[in-house]
N, C-alpha and C positions, 0 to 999 in steps of 0.2 A: 628143560630148562622146568617145565611143566609138568614133566613126567615125573621130576625128582621132586616137587611142590606136593604132588599128588602121593608120591611113594611116601614121605614124611608125613601126611597125613593121614595117610592110611595103615603105619607102622604105628604109630603115635595113639590113634585109635585103639590099634586092638591090645596096643600095652595097658590104655585105660580099663577097658573089658577083664582083664587078667587082672588087673586091681582089683575090679569088682567084686570076681569071684572068688577073690581071696578074704576078702570082707564078709563074715558071715551074718552081720547084723543087717547089712543093709540089701543082702538077698532076701535075707525073712521076711524083708518090709516090702521088698517088690513083690515077692511071692502073696505075702496075708493080702498090700493092696489091691490086687487085680484077682483074689479069689474070695479067702473069706469076705474080706474089709463088702465088697460087691455082694454075695451071698447075704451077710447081715442086712446090710441096707436095702435088701428087696424084700427078705423076711419079717426081720423083727422090727418094723412100723406097722405096727395095727391099721386097716382100714378106719373111714374116719369116723366109722359109730362102731365098736365094737366094743363089750361086756362094762358098757358104761353102767358102775353101778345107779341105784337108785332107790329110793326111800319116799313112801307113801303114806299118807295119813289121812285113812278114811273114817271121816269123821261121821257119815251118810247110812252106810252099810246096807244100801239097797240094791236090788241087785243091776241098779245101773253103772253103781262106782266098783261093784264087784265086775263087773265088763270091764270095764277099765282098768283094774287092776291086772288083769289075767289076759290084757292086751298088747303086755311088756315082756318079752319075753327072749332067750340067745337066739343068734349073736348078737344080737344090737343090743339088751340089754341086759343084766342080771339079773336073776328072780329077785322081783321086788323086796323091800325091808319094808312092814306094815309099824308104824312106827307113832308114839305120841310126837306133840310139836315142840317139845321142847329135848327130846331125844332126836327127832330133825335138826334142831339148831346144832344142838352139839354134834353130830353129827357131819354135819357141814363144815365146822370150826376147827372139826379135826381131817376133814379130807375124805371121809370114807367115802358118801355123796356128791355125786357132779348134779344129781338132781332129786329134789324131793317137792311131790306135790302133793298138796293139800285138796281135800275132797271136802266142801264145808256141810255142817248137816241141812237135812231135806232137801240136798241137791237133784236129787228125779222128781219130788215133789214141784219142784220151783219148773223145772225142766217142761214137766207135762203141762205147767200151768202156764207157760210161754213168759215167765218171768225175766229169764236170761240171768242167772244165777254164774258166777264168778269162781273158776278154780285156780289157785295162785299154784305157779310154778317156780319154782328156786334154783338159779342157776349159779353155779360155784362156774364163773367165769375165766378164772385164773388157767381150768382147760380147754385151752382156745379151741383144737382141732374138734374134743368134742361137743364144747358148747357150743358152738356155731349150729353146729349140724342138727345136733342133737336134740335140741329148744324147738326148731322146726320142725321137728321130725313128731315129735311130742305133740303138739299143736295137733298135726293131721291126724296122729291117730285118738288125739280125747274126741276131736270134732268128728270124726268117722264112727267114731263105735256111741257118739250121742246121736246123730243124725240114721244111723243103722237103728238104732234102739225106737226112735220115733218115731220114722216109718216104715218100721219091720221089716223090712229087707234094706237090704245092700243095695244102693243102685248110684246114679253119676245126675247130676242136675243138667238140663240138656244147657247148650251156652250158644250165639248165634256163632261163635269162630273156635272150631278144633285145632289144637295147638299140637302139630306131629314133630316129637323129641328125637334129635338122632344125634347120639355121640361118634363124633365121627375120631380114627386113629384111636384109639380104647375105649369100644364099645361095651364094655363089662365094665369100665371108670375100675380099672384093676393100679392100686397107686404103687403096685412093684413095678409096671410096666415104668414109669417117670422115675421113680427114685433108683432101680440099677444101673440105667443109665445116663444118670445124671450123675451117680456116683465114679460110673466108668469116664465120663467126658473131665468129673472136678483130681480125678487120680493120673490124667495125663498130665495138667498144668502141675497138681504139685508133687510128683513123683519127677520130675522135668526139670525144677528148678531144685530139687530137694540132692537130687545125683548131681548135675553140674558142679552146683555150690559145694557139696559133702567132696566132690574127687579134686578139685582146686584148693581147699581149704588146707586135704589130709594130704595135700603133695606138700604144701607149704610147715606143717607141723613137722613132717618127717623129711624136708628139708631137701626134697629131689625138684624142687623146682628151680634151684639153683644148678642141679646137673643139666639140667635140661638146657641153661642158658650158653654151656658150654657145647652145646653142641650144636650144630649147623642148620639148624631151625629157627623158624621166625615166630614171632608171637601170634601170627594169624595161622600159623598154620596149627597150630599148640592149640589155640581155641576152636579151629575146625574139629581136632580132632574131638574133642571132648563134644561138643556139639553134634559128629555124625556117629561118638559111641553111646552116648547117655540118651541119643533119642531113638537109635535104631532099639534098645533096652526096651523103650519107654513103649516103642509102635509094636514090640514082640507080644509084651503083656496087654497092650490093648486089644489084639487081635485075636490072644486065646483067651482074655474073659468074655467076649465078646461072642467066640464062637464056642466054647464047654461050658462059663460060669451063665451068664446073660441068656443067652439060647437053650444051651442046654440045661441047666441045673433047676434053671431057673421058668425055661417055656414061654420066653418071651420073644415076640415076631421082632424083626427087625427091620423095617419095612423099607426103605433105599439100600445102598449099594455101600457091601463095610470097604471095599476099594477107595472108594469116593471119600468116605466118611476118615479111610486112613492118610489120605491126599493129606486133605484138612488139617488132620492132626499133622503132619510132616510137617506143613507148614505154621501151624500154632508150635511147635515146637523149636523151629529156630530163633522165634523172639523165647520163649520160657527158659532154654536154654540160656543163653543170652544173657534175660535176669539175674540166673541162679551164678553166674561168673562175674556178672557187677556184682552181685549182693557177696559174694564171697572176697571179692576184692574190695569190700567196705571192713566188713566183720576181720578181726583178727585173731578166733576160735570159732569150733564149732557152735558153745553156745549164743557167740551173738548175733553168730549167722541164725541161730532157732529164733530168735529174737525179731529181726529186720524178717525172718521167713513171717513169724505169725500179723507182723504189722502190715505185711504187702498180700501176703495168700488170705488171709478171711476177708478182707473187701473186693479182692479180684473176684472171689466167689459169689460174695453175699450179693454185687451192685452189678453182676457181668449179663444177669436176668435169667441164672439158673434156678433160682429159687423164687425170688419173685419178679411178674411181668414188671419190663424198665416202664411201662409206661405210666405204672404206679409210682415212681419213683419221679422226685424234685427233677426239673429240668434243666437244673445247671449238673445234678450227677449222671443225667442221662446224655448232656455236653460232655463232660469228661470223662467217663466211660469208653468212649466212642474213643479214645488213644492208648485202650487196654485189649489185649489181645484176645483176652479173653471173652469179650462184648462180642467178639466177631465169629467165635469158634463155639459158642454156646448155638448163639444165633445156628449158624451152619449145619453143626452138629443134630439139632433137634431137628430142621428141617430134611436134613437126610435120615436120620435113625427113626423120626415119629412119622415122618408125612410123607416117606418114598421121595421128597426131591431129588431133581438132577444138578446138573452141572449149569443146564441155564438158570437155573433158580439162585446157585447157592456161592455163581461167579462172582459176584462185588464183594462180597465177603473172604474170598481166596485174596481175592484183588487186594484187599485191605490188611489180610493177613501177612503178603508178602512185604507189603509198604511197611507194615509196624515192625514186623520181622530183620527188613535191612536195618530202620533206624536201630533199633535194640539192641542189634550186632555191631555195627557201628561205635553206637555210643558202648556197651562193654570191651570192647579190641581198644578202643582208647584208656581206659581204665585200664586194663589190662597191662596194654605195654607202660604205663606210668606204675604201675606196683611192680613190676620187671626193673626197670629202672631204678626203681628204688630198693629192690635188694638184691640186685646188681655192685 
C-alpha cells in the first residue's frame, strides 16, 4: 500500500515537471531568477558612496579652500562643480547635487587666527545611502585638510586608547557579498510560492484537476507531488546559482556548507510550497494569485530580518514574524553562508522550520481537499 502511494506521488511529480518544461515563460522566469537577477543584484547596487555629485561654493579662494576642493575626487565623489550660491540652490532643488559645500570668505585667515569659522554642508537627505555615509565622510575630509594645513603635516593626535577595528565575515565591506546571497535566499521563497501556486491554477484553468479526481489518487498524494517537484526545481536552481553565479561570476566566498544550506532550504520549501498551494485555492485566476502574492511575499521578505535587523523592529512585529518560515530561514542561511555556522548552531532554526512547514502543509491540505470537493 505504501509503495503504491509513493509511486503515485512520484508519477504525479514527474507530470508536474513535464508541465513546467512545457511552459516557456516559467522556464525563463526560473532561469532569470537564479542567474540574471542574482548577478544584477550583486553588481548593479553601487557601493555606499560612489560617484556622489558635489558642488562647492568657494567664496574664500585661498590656498586652504583650494586644498579642500581638490580633496574630493573619484570614485567616492564626482569632480566638484564650482558654483555660485544661487546655482547651488537650483542644483539641489533639481537633484543635480547630493552635497553642496559653502566655504565662506576669509576662511583661511579665520582658521589661522583661531576664530573657528563655519563651513556649511547642505545634504540632499532623500538620497539616504549616500547622504548618511557621505556627510560623515565629507566632515572627516575637511577636518583632515584643515588640520594638515595648520600643522603643516598630516598626523594623528595621541589618544589614551587605541581602537583596533576588525571587520569580520566581510573584511572589505563589499556590498555585493551580502546582496547577491540575499537575492538567492529571497528567490527560494518567491519561486517556491509562485511555481506551486501557478501549477495548481494552471490545472484548474485547463480542467485537468477534474481528471485527477477520476484517478485512484488522494489529495495528499496530489499535494505532495507538487511540493517535491517544485521544491526540487528550486533546490537545483539554488545550487546552480550559488556555484556558478555567486561563487563563479561574482567571486563571493561562501563561508559555510552549501549542503547544510540546501538542507535548510528543503525544510523551508515544505512551508512555502504549501503556502503557494493554499493561496492558489483561494484565488480564482492568475491575476488574483498575483495580488495575493504581492500582499504575502513583500511582508515576508521585508520583515524576516534580511533587509533590516529584527532587533530594530517593533516588539509585536518580531513576535508575529516568529510564525513566518522566512524569519528562521533567513537567520539560518545568513549564519551558514555568511559566518560559516554548522548544524550545532542552526539546529533550532531547522526545528522551527520543520514545525512551521508541517502546520502550513496541514492547513493547505485541508483547504485543498475542500477545493476538490467543490470541484467534484
